[in-house]
C-alpha positions as CSV (number, residue, x, y, z in Angstrom):
1,M,30.5,-52.1,90.8
2,E,30.0,-50.8,87.3
3,Q,27.3,-48.2,87.0
4,K,25.1,-48.7,83.9
5,Q,24.5,-45.8,81.6
6,Y,20.9,-45.3,80.5
7,D,18.6,-42.4,79.9
8,K,14.9,-41.6,79.3
9,L,13.5,-43.1,76.1
10,D,16.3,-45.6,75.7
11,I,15.3,-49.2,74.7
12,V,16.7,-51.7,77.2
13,E,16.8,-55.5,77.7
14,M,15.9,-56.9,81.1
15,R,17.3,-60.2,82.5
16,K,14.0,-62.0,82.3
17,P,11.5,-61.7,79.4
18,H,8.0,-60.3,80.0
19,A,5.0,-62.6,80.0
20,C,4.3,-61.7,76.4
21,Q,7.7,-63.3,75.5
22,T,9.3,-60.0,74.5
23,N,12.4,-58.5,76.2
24,R,12.4,-54.9,74.8
25,W,11.4,-52.1,77.2
26,Q,11.4,-48.4,76.8
27,I,12.3,-46.1,79.7
28,I,9.5,-43.6,79.9
29,R,10.1,-42.0,83.3
30,M,13.2,-41.6,85.5
31,G,13.5,-40.4,89.1
32,M,13.8,-42.2,92.4
33,D,12.0,-44.9,90.6
34,I,12.0,-45.9,86.9
35,K,8.9,-46.5,84.7
36,I,9.4,-48.8,81.8
37,K,7.0,-49.9,79.0
38,C,6.9,-53.2,77.2
39,L,7.2,-52.5,73.4
40,N,5.1,-55.5,72.5
41,C,2.0,-55.3,74.7
42,N,2.5,-51.7,76.1
43,H,2.4,-52.9,79.7
44,V,3.9,-50.4,82.1
45,V,6.0,-51.3,85.2
46,T,7.5,-49.1,87.9
47,L,10.7,-50.3,89.6
48,L,12.9,-48.7,92.2
49,R,16.1,-47.5,90.6
50,R,18.3,-50.0,92.5
51,D,15.9,-52.9,91.4
52,F,16.0,-51.7,87.8
53,D,19.9,-51.6,88.0
54,K,19.9,-55.3,89.1
55,K,17.3,-56.4,86.6
56,M,18.6,-54.5,83.5
57,K,20.9,-56.6,81.2
58,K,21.9,-54.0,78.6
59,V,20.9,-50.9,76.6
60,L,19.8,-52.0,73.1
61,E,19.2,-48.6,71.6
62,R,20.0,-45.1,72.8
63,H,17.6,-42.3,72.2
64,Q,19.3,-39.5,70.3
65,E,17.5,-36.2,70.8
66,T,20.0,-34.1,68.9
67,D,19.4,-36.0,65.6
68,E,15.7,-35.4,65.9
69,I,16.2,-31.7,66.4
70,N,18.5,-31.4,63.4
71,A,16.0,-33.3,61.2
72,V,13.2,-30.9,62.0
73,E,15.2,-27.8,61.0
């Protein structure tokens, strides 16, 4: 099975849309479980990592920390 690549602060799309009819979520915490926040209504959901892997469709935007550091300097 293909392992999906995602990291903290990435924007992801889930298989089913949220009740607010948006399907853009930001990963805000990673560990044994993953906490994601709806970017439309700011609702926060915590999922087990294996459940998140099943429900995530794709990564829409990757968070690029190095660009932000270079922009500050």
